[in-house]
C-alpha positions in Angstrom: -85.6 82.2 138.2 -83.5 79.8 136.5 -83.3 76.3 137.0 -80.4 74.6 135.2 -77.8 71.7 136.3 -74.5 74.3 135.7 -72.2 75.7 138.3 -74.0 79.4 139.9 -77.1 79.4 137.4 -77.9 81.0 141.1 -75.5 83.8 141.8 -77.8 86.2 143.9 -79.7 84.4 146.2 -84.0 84.0 145.8 -86.2 84.7 148.3 -89.5 83.2 148.6 -92.6 81.7 150.7 -93.3 78.4 151.0 -96.3 77.0 152.6 -96.6 74.0 154.3 -99.5 72.8 156.6 -99.6 73.2 160.4 -99.8 70.2 162.1 -103.3 71.1 164.1 -106.1 72.2 162.6 -106.7 75.6 161.7 -109.2 76.8 165.1 -111.7 78.1 162.2 -113.6 74.7 162.4 -113.7 75.4 166.3 -115.6 78.7 165.8 -117.6 77.2 163.2 -118.8 74.0 165.4 -119.7 77.2 167.7 -121.5 79.2 165.6 -123.3 76.3 164.4 -124.3 75.5 168.2 -125.6 78.8 168.9 -127.5 78.7 165.7 -125.9 81.5 164.2 -124.0 80.2 161.4 -124.8 80.6 158.1 -124.1 77.2 155.6 -122.3 78.4 152.5 -120.3 76.4 150.1 -117.4 78.0 148.8 -115.4 75.0 148.1 -112.9 75.1 150.5 -114.3 72.3 152.9 -116.3 74.5 155.5 -113.1 76.6 156.6 -114.3 80.2 157.2 -111.3 82.1 158.0 -109.6 84.6 155.6 -106.3 84.0 155.6 -103.9 87.1 154.5 -101.6 85.0 153.4 -102.0 81.0 152.2 -104.9 79.7 152.4 -107.4 77.1 154.3 -108.8 74.0 152.9 -111.1 71.7 154.9 -109.3 73.0 158.3 -106.0 72.6 157.2 -103.8 76.2 157.4 -101.3 76.4 154.9 -98.7 78.7 156.9 -96.1 81.1 155.5 -92.4 79.9 155.7 -89.8 82.5 154.0 -86.9 80.1 151.8 -83.8 81.5 150.5 -82.1 80.2 147.2 -78.7 80.4 147.0 -75.6 79.8 145.0 -74.3 75.8 145.0 -71.5 75.6 147.2 -68.2 74.4 145.8 -65.0 73.1 147.5 -62.7 75.6 148.8 -65.8 78.1 149.7 -64.1 78.6 153.4 -60.9 79.9 151.8 -62.8 82.1 148.8 -63.5 79.8 146.1 -66.0 80.1 143.9 -68.7 82.9 146.0 -66.5 82.1 148.6 -67.7 83.9 151.8 -70.5 85.8 150.0 -72.2 82.6 149.9 -71.6 81.7 153.0 -73.0 85.2 154.3 -76.1 84.3 152.3 -76.6 81.7 155.1 -76.2 83.8 157.9 -79.6 84.9 158.4 -81.0 81.5 157.8 -82.5 79.1 160.8 -82.0 75.7 159.1 -80.4 74.6 155.9 -82.2 72.3 153.0 -79.3 70.5 150.8 -81.0 69.5 147.9 -78.6 66.3 146.6 -79.4 64.9 143.3 -80.2 61.0 144.1 -79.4 59.7 141.1 -75.8 61.2 141.3 -76.0 62.7 138.0 -74.1 65.8 139.2 -70.7 66.2 140.8 -70.0 68.4 143.5 -69.6 71.3 141.3 -73.0 70.8 139.8 -71.3 69.2 136.6 -73.5 66.4 134.7 -71.5 63.1 134.6 -72.6 59.7 134.4 -75.6 58.8 136.6 -75.0 56.0 139.2 -77.3 52.6 138.3 -76.0 51.3 141.9 -77.8 52.7 144.7 -75.0 52.2 146.9 -72.6 54.1 144.6 -75.3 56.7 144.6 -76.0 56.6 148.1 -72.1 57.5 148.4 -72.3 60.2 146.4 -75.1 61.6 148.4 -73.4 61.2 151.5 -69.7 62.6 150.1 -72.0 65.7 149.0 -73.0 65.9 152.9 -69.9 65.8 154.3 -68.2 68.8 151.9 -71.2 70.9 153.0 -71.1 70.4 156.8 -66.7 70.4 156.5 -66.6 73.6 154.5 -69.5 74.9 157.2 -66.9 74.5 160.1 -64.2 75.3 158.5 -65.8 78.8 158.1 -66.8 78.8 161.6 -63.2 77.9 163.0 -61.8 80.7 160.3 -64.5 83.1 162.5 -62.8 81.6 165.6 -59.3 81.9 164.9 -59.7 85.7 164.1 -59.3 87.4 167.4 -58.7 84.3 169.0 -55.9 85.7 171.1 -58.0 88.6 172.2 -60.9 85.8 173.2 -57.9 83.8 175.1 -57.1 86.4 177.0 -61.1 87.4 178.1 -61.4 83.5 179.4 -58.2 84.0 181.6 -60.0 87.1 183.3 -63.5 85.7 183.8 -63.7 81.7 183.1 -65.9 79.7 181.5 -68.4 83.1 181.5 -65.9 84.9 179.1 -65.6 81.7 176.6 -69.5 81.7 176.1 -69.2 85.7 175.8 -66.5 85.4 173.3 -68.2 83.0 171.1 -71.3 84.9 171.1 -69.9 88.0 169.8 -67.4 86.3 167.2 -70.9 84.4 166.2 -73.7 86.7 166.5 -74.1 87.9 163.2 -74.8 83.8 162.4 -77.3 84.0 164.7 -75.5 82.6 167.9 -76.8 83.5 171.4 -76.3 82.3 174.8 -78.7 79.8 175.2 -77.0 78.1 171.6 -73.5 78.3 172.4 -74.3 77.1 175.8 -76.2 73.7 174.6 -73.2 73.3 172.3 -70.5 73.6 175.0 -73.0 71.0 177.1 -73.1 68.7 174.1 -69.1 68.7 173.8 -69.1 68.1 177.6 -71.8 65.4 177.7 -70.2 63.8 174.6 -66.9 63.1 176.4 -64.8 66.0 175.0 -62.5 67.4 176.7 -61.2 70.3 175.3 -58.5 71.2 178.2 -57.8 75.1 178.5 -58.7 77.3 175.6 -55.0 78.7 175.2 -53.5 75.5 174.4 -56.3 74.3 171.6 -55.0 73.9 168.5 -56.9 72.6 164.7 -58.1 69.4 166.4 -60.0 71.0 169.5 -61.0 74.0 166.9 -63.0 71.8 164.5 -64.0 69.9 167.2 -66.0 73.3 169.1 -66.5 74.3 165.4 -68.6 71.4 164.4 -70.5 71.8 167.4 -71.4 75.1 166.1 -72.4 74.2 163.2 -75.2 72.2 164.3 -76.5 74.6 166.1 -75.9 77.5 163.7 -77.0 75.7 160.8 -79.3 72.4 161.8 -79.4 70.6 158.0 -81.6 68.5 156.2 -81.0 66.8 153.3 -83.9 66.9 150.5 -82.7 63.6 148.0 -84.0 64.7 144.7 -85.0 63.3 141.1 -85.8 59.7 143.3 -87.8 58.8 140.0 -84.7 58.8 138.0 -82.5 57.6 140.9 -81.6 53.4 141.5 -84.3 51.8 142.9 -83.0 51.6 147.1 -81.2 54.5 147.0 -82.8 55.8 150.0 -82.3 52.3 151.6 -78.6 52.5 151.6 -78.3 56.2 152.5 -76.7 56.7 156.0 -76.0 60.0 157.2 -76.3 61.9 160.3 -78.6 64.2 159.7 -82.3 64.0 158.5 -83.3 62.6 154.8 -86.2 63.3 152.8 -86.8 61.7 149.1 -88.4 64.5 147.0 -90.0 64.8 143.4 -89.1 68.4 143.0 -89.7 68.6 139.2 -93.1 66.4 139.8 -93.9 69.2 142.1 -93.4 72.0 139.9 -95.5 70.5 136.6 -98.3 69.9 139.3 -98.2 73.2 140.8 -98.2 74.6 137.2 -100.6 72.6 135.7 -102.8 73.9 138.7 -102.1 77.3 138.3 -103.3 76.8 134.6 -106.5 75.1 136.2 -105.7 71.9 134.5 -105.8 70.1 137.7 -106.7 70.6 141.2 -103.7 70.2 143.3 -102.3 70.9 146.8 -98.3 70.3 148.3 -98.7 67.2 149.9 -101.5 65.9 148.3 -101.3 62.2 147.0 -103.3 62.9 143.8 -105.3 65.3 142.0 -108.1 65.6 139.8 -108.0 66.6 136.4 -110.9 69.2 135.3 -113.4 67.6 133.2 -113.0 70.7 130.6 -109.1 70.8 130.7 -108.0 71.5 126.7 -105.3 68.2 127.3 -103.6 66.2 124.7 -103.4 62.3 125.0 -99.8 62.5 125.5 -100.7 65.5 128.6 -102.8 63.5 130.1 -100.7 60.2 130.0 -97.8 62.2 131.4 -100.7 62.9 134.1 -101.5 59.5 134.8 -97.8 58.7 134.9 -97.2 61.1 137.8 -100.6 60.1 139.5 -99.1 56.4 139.9 -96.0 57.9 140.8 -97.3 60.1 143.4 -99.5 56.9 144.8 -96.0 55.2 145.0 -94.2 57.3 146.8 -96.6 59.5 148.7 -96.4 62.5 147.2 -93.6 64.7 146.1 -92.0 65.0 149.2 -91.9 69.0 149.4 -94.3 68.9 152.5 -93.1 66.3 154.2 -89.4 67.8 153.8 -91.0 71.4 154.9 -92.6 69.7 157.9 -89.8 68.1 159.2 -87.8 71.4 159.0 -90.0 73.9 160.6 -92.0 72.0 162.9 -89.4 69.3 164.1 -86.5 70.5 163.4 -86.8 74.0 164.3 -89.3 73.4 166.7 -91.7 75.9 165.6 -95.5 76.0 166.3 -98.4 78.1 165.0 -100.5 80.9 166.6 -103.0 82.9 165.7 -103.0 86.4 166.8 -106.7 88.2 166.8 -108.3 91.8 167.6 -111.4 90.0 169.2 -111.3 87.0 171.2 -114.5 86.3 170.8 -115.1 86.6 167.0 -111.8 85.7 166.5 -111.1 88.5 164.0 -109.1 91.3 163.3 -110.1 94.8 163.1 -111.3 94.6 159.5 -113.8 91.7 160.6 -111.7 89.2 158.6 -111.6 85.7 160.6 -108.1 84.7 162.1 -106.2 86.4 159.3 -102.9 85.9 160.6 -101.1 82.2 161.2 -97.9 83.0 162.9 -95.2 80.1 162.5 -92.9 81.1 166.0 -90.6 79.0 168.2 -92.0 76.9 170.9 -92.3 78.2 174.1 -92.6 81.9 172.9 -93.9 84.3 175.4 -97.6 86.5 174.9 -95.5 89.7 174.7 -93.0 88.3 172.0 -95.8 87.3 170.0 -97.4 91.0 170.4 -93.4 92.0 168.8 -94.0 89.2 165.5 -97.3 91.6 165.2 -96.2 94.9 165.6 -93.1 96.5 167.8 -95.6 98.5 169.4 -97.4 96.0 170.8 -94.8 94.4 172.2 -93.3 97.6 173.9 -96.5 98.8 175.1 -97.9 95.2 176.1 -100.3 95.5 179.1 -102.0 91.8 178.8 -103.0 89.1 176.6 -106.4 87.1 176.5 -107.2 83.3 175.4 -109.0 83.5 172.8 -110.7 79.8 174.2 -111.0 80.3 177.7 -111.2 84.0 177.7 -108.3 84.5 180.5 -106.0 86.8 180.7 -102.5 85.8 180.4 -99.3 87.7 181.2 -96.5 88.4 179.6 -94.5 85.5 180.1 -97.4 83.4 179.2 -95.8 80.5 176.9 -98.1 79.8 173.9 -98.8 76.3 172.9 -99.3 75.2 169.0 -102.7 76.3 167.7 -103.7 78.6 170.9 -105.4 82.0 169.8 -104.4 85.0 171.3 -105.7 88.5 172.1 -103.4 91.3 172.6 -103.7 94.5 174.9 -101.4 96.9 174.5 -100.9 101.0 174.9 -101.3 102.8 172.1 
């Protein structure tokens, strides 16, 4: 994947997987303790800090489980995209299947909104203002796009509202925005937020541009929750985060440093995990003095900033903004293994409040269709289809096959 600071370096979406750490310790720590108490554990040292699970994806170190999260890198947005400029609707369509957006902005304000290099800001207030401008321009484009989708066919929607009332309005909105992930619950929450915020939109058949923009803004906040990654903080004016005032969450990031450390780790030169505030340099690493000096500078920056910010960013988006939890499906509720004897091989990132039957569907659609019951791996208690799982639960699924 190319990395550059010019417009449309990315054309087609790049799809990858990141591995933030689950907030709760991996259950393999509990399993290990139980086996030790029963005298059935054979001590081994494989360098994983006691972890004894067998992740199919990700890893587990010291009972910190890394869980898979899909990321889609899309082309940068340019002003006028909602009217077809740049990649236009092709860009906006790339966002349709995403649960949340991360907007990467230049903390040094060394690029304009179209990605062209400009003189970096020397004043933190000016840099913060530039960042705020980028965020506003993105949210405005998204809201104009949503408003345009609603406007197309609005006359038909009005007739439905006149015939069915509130239920008709909600049904029309779900129908028009279903391709963007709209649900009855999401649309209902957006309409409730407007009412609770004191917005009196009046009757839909009297709505003009202002009412449509107000509705589009509320819908955008639900359809595309946004988190800002303030990148290049190591070269940004000192204090830029203190001057930043946004109505969306923002995290300071050092993406270049994260990439350099990950590459050094992959080459066996250092041992580093995303989220760590330090790293270990291999004793026999073939590093020049200049490379060792660069690593020491990065070590100092990690210590000062508390990490590169990438782990903190993903953690906030997945577990705070999206309210996800991690559950562990198994085939044996006693040994917590799958059919091949692997311990806790899968860690599923799922919405909070998900039911046992829905988890079965995440494993395989046939398991959901033939769901009979579940078994809590800790208590051995039988749970029904509507049982809501909690973060860190271990679940055995019984289904007709």
